[in-house]
C-alpha positions in Angstrom: 180.4 36.5 25.6 182.5 33.9 27.1 186.0 34.8 28.6 188.5 32.4 30.2 191.3 33.6 32.4 194.5 31.9 33.4 197.4 32.4 36.1 200.5 30.6 35.3 203.0 33.0 36.2 204.0 31.8 39.8 202.9 29.1 42.5 199.3 28.0 42.4 198.2 28.3 39.0 194.5 28.5 38.1 191.8 29.4 35.5 188.5 30.9 35.5 185.4 31.6 33.1 183.2 34.6 33.0 180.2 34.1 30.9 178.4 37.3 30.1 179.8 39.3 33.1 179.3 36.4 35.5 182.2 34.2 37.2 180.7 31.1 36.5 183.7 28.8 37.3 186.9 28.8 38.7 189.7 26.2 39.7 193.2 26.1 41.2 195.4 23.6 39.5 196.5 22.1 42.5 193.1 20.8 43.4 193.1 18.5 40.1 196.5 17.6 40.1 196.8 17.0 43.8 200.3 18.8 43.9 200.3 21.4 46.6 201.1 25.0 44.9 201.3 23.5 41.5 202.6 26.3 39.3 202.4 24.3 35.9 200.2 25.6 32.9 196.4 25.1 34.3 195.4 22.9 31.6 193.2 20.6 33.8 191.6 23.6 35.7 191.0 25.3 32.3 189.1 22.5 30.7 187.4 21.5 34.0 186.0 25.1 34.1 184.8 24.5 30.6 183.0 21.3 31.6 181.2 23.0 34.5 179.7 25.5 32.4 179.0 23.0 29.4 181.2 25.0 27.0 184.3 23.8 24.4 187.0 25.9 23.9 185.7 26.9 20.6 183.0 28.6 22.7 185.4 31.2 24.4 185.9 34.4 22.4 188.8 35.5 24.6 191.8 34.1 27.0 192.9 36.7 29.3 196.3 36.0 31.0 197.1 37.3 34.4 200.7 38.4 33.5 201.9 40.6 30.8 205.0 39.4 29.0 205.8 42.7 27.2 207.2 44.2 30.6 209.9 41.2 30.8 210.6 41.6 27.0 210.9 45.5 27.2 212.8 45.7 30.7 214.3 42.3 31.7 215.4 42.3 35.4 215.5 38.6 36.0 218.2 36.7 34.0 216.6 34.8 31.3 213.1 35.3 32.4 211.9 35.8 29.0 213.5 32.9 26.9 214.2 30.2 29.4 210.8 28.3 30.8 210.9 28.0 34.6 208.7 24.9 33.9 207.5 23.0 31.1 204.0 24.2 30.8 205.4 27.5 29.9 206.4 26.3 26.3 202.7 25.7 25.8 202.0 29.8 25.7 205.5 30.7 24.7 204.2 30.7 21.1 202.0 33.3 22.0 204.8 35.5 23.7 206.4 35.8 20.4 203.9 37.6 18.5 202.9 39.5 21.8 206.8 41.0 21.4 205.8 42.8 18.1 203.0 44.7 19.8 204.1 48.2 20.8 201.4 49.0 23.3 202.7 47.1 26.6 199.5 47.8 28.7 197.5 45.3 27.0 199.3 43.0 24.1 196.8 40.8 22.3 197.1 38.4 19.4 194.7 36.0 18.0 195.1 32.4 17.1 192.5 29.7 15.5 191.0 26.7 17.6 189.3 24.3 15.4 189.0 27.2 13.0 187.6 29.6 15.3 189.4 32.9 16.3 190.4 32.9 20.1 191.7 36.3 20.9 194.7 36.5 23.6 194.9 39.4 26.2 197.8 40.1 28.3 196.5 42.1 31.6 199.2 43.3 34.1 199.7 41.2 37.3 198.5 44.2 39.7 195.9 45.2 37.4 194.3 41.7 38.0 194.5 42.1 41.7 192.9 45.4 41.3 190.0 44.2 39.1 189.2 41.3 41.6 189.2 43.4 44.6 187.1 46.5 43.2 185.0 44.6 40.7 183.6 42.1 43.2 183.4 44.9 45.8 179.8 46.4 46.3 181.3 50.1 46.1 180.6 52.4 43.3 183.6 54.4 44.1 186.7 53.4 46.1 190.3 53.6 46.4 192.1 50.7 45.8 195.8 49.0 46.7 197.5 46.1 45.7 200.7 44.8 47.3 202.6 41.5 47.1 206.1 40.3 46.5 206.2 41.3 43.0 204.4 41.1 40.0 206.5 41.9 36.4 208.1 44.8 37.6 205.7 46.3 40.3 205.2 45.6 44.2 202.4 47.6 44.6 200.0 49.8 42.7 197.0 52.1 43.9 194.4 54.1 42.6 190.8 54.6 42.0 187.7 52.5 41.1 184.4 54.5 39.8 181.7 52.4 38.0 183.3 50.4 35.6 186.8 52.0 35.4 189.8 51.4 37.3 192.4 54.3 37.1 196.1 53.9 38.2 197.4 56.8 40.1 200.6 55.3 41.6 203.0 52.2 41.6 206.1 51.1 42.9 208.8 49.0 41.6 210.8 45.9 42.4 212.8 45.6 44.8 210.9 47.6 47.5 208.5 45.3 48.6 206.8 44.8 52.0 205.6 41.3 50.8 209.2 40.4 50.1 210.2 42.0 53.5 207.8 39.6 55.1 209.1 36.7 53.0 212.6 37.3 54.0 211.9 36.7 57.5 209.8 33.5 56.6 212.9 32.4 55.0 215.2 33.4 57.9 212.7 31.3 60.2 213.2 28.2 58.3 209.9 28.5 56.2 209.6 28.3 52.8 209.3 32.0 51.5 206.2 32.4 49.3 204.2 29.6 50.9 204.6 29.6 54.4 203.9 33.2 55.5 201.0 32.2 57.5 203.1 30.2 59.7 205.0 33.3 60.6 201.7 35.2 61.3 200.5 32.2 63.4 203.9 31.9 65.6 203.6 35.9 66.2 201.0 35.4 68.8 203.7 33.6 71.0 206.2 36.3 70.6 207.7 39.3 72.6 207.1 42.3 69.8 209.7 44.4 71.6 212.9 42.0 71.1 213.3 42.8 67.3 210.7 45.4 66.5 213.2 48.3 66.6 215.7 46.6 64.6 213.3 45.4 61.8 212.1 49.0 61.7 215.4 50.2 60.3 214.9 47.7 57.4 212.0 49.4 56.2 210.3 52.9 55.7 207.1 54.1 54.3 206.7 57.7 53.6 203.8 60.1 53.8 203.5 59.5 50.1 203.5 55.7 50.5 206.7 55.3 49.2 208.4 52.0 50.7 212.1 52.0 51.0 214.1 48.7 52.0 217.4 48.9 53.0 218.8 46.6 50.4 221.9 46.2 52.3 220.1 43.8 54.5 218.3 41.8 51.6 219.2 39.4 49.0 216.1 38.4 47.3 216.5 40.5 44.4 219.5 39.0 43.3 218.1 36.2 41.1 221.6 34.8 40.5 221.5 33.4 44.3 219.0 31.6 46.3 218.0 32.9 49.7 216.2 36.3 50.8 218.6 37.8 53.5 222.3 38.9 53.7 225.0 38.5 56.2 224.2 42.0 57.3 220.7 40.8 58.2 221.9 38.1 60.3 224.5 40.5 61.9 222.0 43.1 62.6 219.7 40.6 64.5 222.7 38.9 66.2 220.8 35.4 65.2 221.5 32.4 63.4 219.3 31.5 60.7 216.9 28.5 61.8 217.2 25.4 59.9 213.7 23.9 58.9 214.5 20.8 61.1 215.6 22.5 64.1 212.7 23.3 66.9 211.2 26.6 67.0 212.6 28.6 70.0 211.4 31.7 72.1 213.8 33.7 70.0 212.0 32.6 66.9 208.6 33.4 68.1 210.0 37.0 69.1 211.1 37.8 65.6 207.8 36.5 64.0 206.2 38.9 66.4 208.3 41.8 65.3 207.9 41.4 61.8 204.3 41.1 62.0 204.2 44.5 63.7 206.5 46.3 61.6 204.5 45.1 58.7 201.2 46.2 60.0 202.7 49.5 60.6 204.2 49.8 57.1 200.8 48.6 55.5 198.7 51.0 57.9 201.0 54.0 56.6 200.5 52.7 53.0 196.8 52.4 53.2 196.5 55.9 54.9 198.6 57.6 52.0 196.5 55.7 49.4 193.2 57.2 50.9 194.6 60.6 51.5 196.1 60.8 47.8 192.9 59.5 46.4 190.6 61.3 48.6 188.5 58.5 49.4 187.2 56.9 52.5 186.4 53.3 51.3 189.5 50.9 50.0 189.6 47.6 48.0 192.6 45.6 48.7 194.3 42.8 46.5 197.6 40.9 46.4 199.0 38.2 48.5 199.9 40.5 51.2 196.3 41.0 52.1 196.1 37.4 53.2 197.6 38.7 56.6 194.3 38.2 58.4 195.9 39.9 61.4 196.5 43.1 59.8 193.1 43.0 57.9 191.2 42.9 61.3 193.1 46.1 62.6 192.5 48.4 59.4 189.8 50.7 60.8 191.8 50.8 64.0 195.0 51.6 62.8 193.7 53.8 59.8 191.0 55.8 61.5 190.0 57.5 58.1 189.1 54.2 56.4 185.3 53.9 56.9 185.1 50.6 54.8 187.4 48.2 53.4 186.9 45.2 51.1 189.1 42.1 50.6 188.0 39.3 48.2 188.2 35.8 48.7 191.0 35.3 46.2 193.4 38.3 46.9 196.4 36.2 46.2 198.0 35.3 42.8 195.5 32.6 42.1 192.8 35.0 42.2 194.5 36.7 38.9 192.7 34.0 36.8 189.5 35.8 37.9 190.8 39.3 38.0 192.3 38.8 34.2 188.9 37.4 32.8 187.0 40.0 34.8 188.8 43.1 33.8 188.5 42.0 30.0 184.6 41.3 30.5 184.1 44.7 32.0 185.9 46.5 29.5 184.6 44.4 26.5 181.0 44.2 27.9 180.7 47.0 30.3 179.3 44.4 33.0 180.3 44.2 36.4 179.8 41.1 38.5 177.1 40.7 40.9 177.4 38.8 44.2 180.8 37.8 45.1 180.6 34.3 45.2 183.5 32.1 46.0 181.8 28.7 45.4 183.2 28.1 41.7 184.4 24.5 41.7 182.8 21.4 40.9 180.0 19.6 42.7 178.7 15.8 43.0 175.3 14.4 43.1 174.0 12.0 45.8 173.5 9.7 43.0 177.3 10.0 41.8 178.6 9.7 45.4 176.2 6.6 46.3 177.7 4.8 43.1 181.2 5.7 43.8 180.8 4.3 47.3 179.1 0.8 46.4 181.7 0.3 43.7 184.3 0.3 46.4 182.1 -1.4 48.8 182.3 1.7 51.3 179.4 1.3 54.0 177.4 4.4 54.1 174.2 5.8 55.7 171.8 8.1 53.9 171.1 11.3 56.0 167.8 12.9 55.9 169.3 16.1 57.4 173.3 16.1 57.0 173.4 19.8 58.9 171.9 18.1 62.0 173.8 14.8 61.8 177.2 17.3 61.9 175.8 19.3 64.4 175.1 16.4 66.9 178.5 15.0 66.0 180.4 18.1 66.5 178.9 18.1 69.9 179.8 15.0 71.1 183.5 15.9 70.4 184.2 14.1 67.1 185.8 15.8 64.2 184.0 15.7 61.1 184.7 16.0 57.5 182.0 18.0 55.8 181.7 18.0 51.8 178.8 19.7 50.3 178.1 21.5 47.0 180.5 23.4 45.0 184.1 23.8 46.2 185.4 27.0 47.1 187.9 29.0 45.0 190.8 30.5 47.0 193.1 29.5 49.9 190.4 28.9 52.6 187.6 26.6 53.2 184.4 28.3 53.6 181.7 25.6 54.7 181.9 23.1 51.6 185.3 21.6 52.1 185.6 21.8 55.5 186.7 19.9 58.8 184.8 20.9 61.6 184.9 20.5 65.4 183.5 22.0 68.6 185.0 25.3 69.7 184.4 24.5 73.3 186.8 21.5 73.7 190.4 22.8 75.5 192.3 20.1 73.7 190.8 20.3 70.3 193.2 22.4 68.5 196.0 20.0 69.6 194.3 16.9 68.6 193.4 18.3 65.0 197.0 19.4 64.6 198.2 16.3 65.8 196.0 13.6 64.5 194.4 15.4 61.2 196.5 18.1 59.9 199.8 16.4 61.0 201.2 20.0 61.4 203.0 22.4 63.6 201.2 22.5 67.3 201.3 26.4 67.5 199.1 27.1 64.3 195.5 28.2 65.3 192.2 27.5 63.7 189.1 29.6 62.4 185.6 29.7 63.7 182.7 30.2 61.6 179.9 32.2 63.5 176.3 33.1 62.5 176.8 36.8 61.6 174.0 38.2 63.7 175.6 36.7 66.8 179.2 37.4 66.0 179.4 40.8 68.2 178.6 39.1 71.1 182.1 37.5 70.9 184.3 39.8 69.4 185.9 43.1 70.3 185.7 46.0 67.6 183.4 44.0 65.6 180.8 46.2 64.1 178.3 44.0 62.2 180.3 44.1 59.1 180.5 41.0 56.6 183.5 38.8 57.1 182.4 35.9 54.6 186.1 35.0 53.6 187.6 34.5 56.7 189.9 37.3 56.0 190.2 39.1 59.3 191.4 38.6 63.0 189.7 40.0 65.7 190.3 40.1 69.7 187.8 37.9 71.6 186.1 39.2 74.5 187.6 38.3 77.7 184.3 37.4 79.0 184.1 34.7 76.4 187.5 33.2 75.8 187.1 30.5 78.4 183.9 29.3 76.6 185.7 28.8 73.2 189.2 27.6 74.1 189.6 25.6 70.7 189.5 28.7 68.6 191.2 31.5 70.6 194.8 32.1 69.8 197.9 32.7 72.2 197.2 36.5 71.7 193.5 36.2 72.6 192.5 36.5 68.9 190.4 34.5 66.5 190.1 34.2 62.7 186.5 34.4 61.9 184.0 33.7 59.2 180.6 35.5 59.5 178.0 33.1 57.9 174.4 34.5 56.5 171.6 32.1 55.2 172.1 33.8 51.8 175.8 32.9 51.7 175.4 29.4 52.5 172.2 28.0 53.3 173.2 24.5 54.5 176.0 25.7 56.4 174.1 28.3 58.3 171.5 25.6 59.1 174.3 23.5 60.7 175.3 26.8 62.7 171.9 27.1 63.8 171.3 23.8 65.0 174.4 24.3 67.0 173.2 27.5 68.5 170.1 25.6 69.6 171.8 22.6 70.9 174.7 24.5 72.8 174.0 28.4 72.9 177.3 28.4 70.8 176.3 29.8 67.0 179.8 28.7 65.9 181.8 26.0 64.8 185.7 25.4 64.5 186.2 25.5 60.7 189.5 24.5 59.0 190.3 23.5 55.4 189.4 19.6 54.4 193.0 18.7 53.5 195.9 16.9 55.2 199.5 18.9 55.8 201.1 19.8 52.3 198.2 18.5 50.4 195.4 20.8 48.4 192.0 21.2 49.8 189.8 17.8 48.5 188.1 18.6 45.3 186.6 15.1 44.8 184.7 12.5 46.9 187.8 10.3 46.2 189.9 12.9 47.8 187.8 13.3 50.9 187.7 9.3 51.5 191.4 9.3 51.3 192.0 11.8 53.7 189.1 10.5 55.9 190.9 6.8 56.2 194.3 8.3 56.4 193.9 10.7 59.3 192.1 11.0 62.7 188.7 12.3 61.3 185.7 10.5 63.1 183.1 11.1 60.4 182.6 12.1 57.0 179.6 13.7 55.5 179.4 13.5 51.7 176.5 15.2 50.6 173.8 13.3 52.3 175.7 10.4 52.9 177.6 9.5 56.4 180.7 7.4 56.7 182.4 6.3 60.2 185.0 4.4 61.2 
């Protein structure tokens, strides 16, 4: 059975295809339109997914939508949400919303239309249920608690419950506006960044701040009780008022005794201090929430979903902050785009009874050497055919070059995991500034992650106990004795965001790291996404070539072809 999933209810629209229980393809719309955070209907992504698995829309029996419009129709909290399209693409599926409004069951409304005479059933799956499905079904746990948390989805800001085998049972939820995600986004907005987009900038800035400056004040804005109920003092916030722009109130500004930062103004120490404060308070709040969920479910393992769990600083501290947590799983796509996968997975498991196997993030398109060679010849771009691209990349990294690395199927999700990556030497003290300035064209305070052979990670990281961290989803302290050896990836607070790599995860990328280990004794590489500032990660060879020639990259390796300047 072939099931398509789509997400189009916010930034980063996406589509996915599940074939006989296996996620076979998934793409974020922005990678195809080249518009960062594209929220239009994911038409290009949907049809590219179909092309990748050699299917037509008539071969799809069900299309699962990662948002339930019945919730808005039954209890509208956003003026005009149900009948005013926030973007043109919504009109494409608004015709489906009308028959959905006649369905009494608000948990999973569905309807059927004909595509070329063949029936195509639509199912609308609740936003947070999609997050839960992605987190639990992709985990290796037979039984575990789950927690989803983000800004909001329909009327909810978080849900929790238990996953057992093929069944997900919700045991609790909390409604908008008491949202940890919106709490963090409010500070993002106050600091002059884009709420719902730039939260990772706040997380990066936090390392430069003094936690104590604003932590106590921010603590008064939010509380999480022993039952896991979140309570925001709404006097400080304005994000829940959809009649006005902005996330914070005048009382918020007065309490902090700060002026909101204009995006054009330079960051000052007070801004870094505020970032540190909100990061600390968010970590404490999430830890209380995770503890409450484990206690109420009686579980020791937990699966986490929702955009809040892109906060890799918190993710790396979970077992330290929540001693009762024995194991945690966070998928490669906990954000809203991942709900295209979650909607399709939930529908597939419930219709077919098949949970997916390996959690594989490489779900996009790939190009053959022949196709790349013909493209390069057509534009008369000089190239060299490499016998071992992983060896060439390692040698160039060792020489201090910044290398664009384009291999195999593109990753799904916000992070490059070794197939659409920019690579550099972790040992070079000035490498971070060089990449931020000449390649990424972004703020100098933002750090870079490291990809490391899993079997060697314990030599460099404090608190690392051999767990898989394949999706760059956690931050660890770097051991004091090793910090000076890898300055390019050690952040201001002596931490590093990591990706552990095994041969089974990515054989070619593993071989590249193994070559670096043999050459230098360093089994790791600086790994950042292959994109320029405010652009999506490259999808095609053409995207990669354009980025190569408009940035400070020294070399580009496209499959087995080498390009230099």
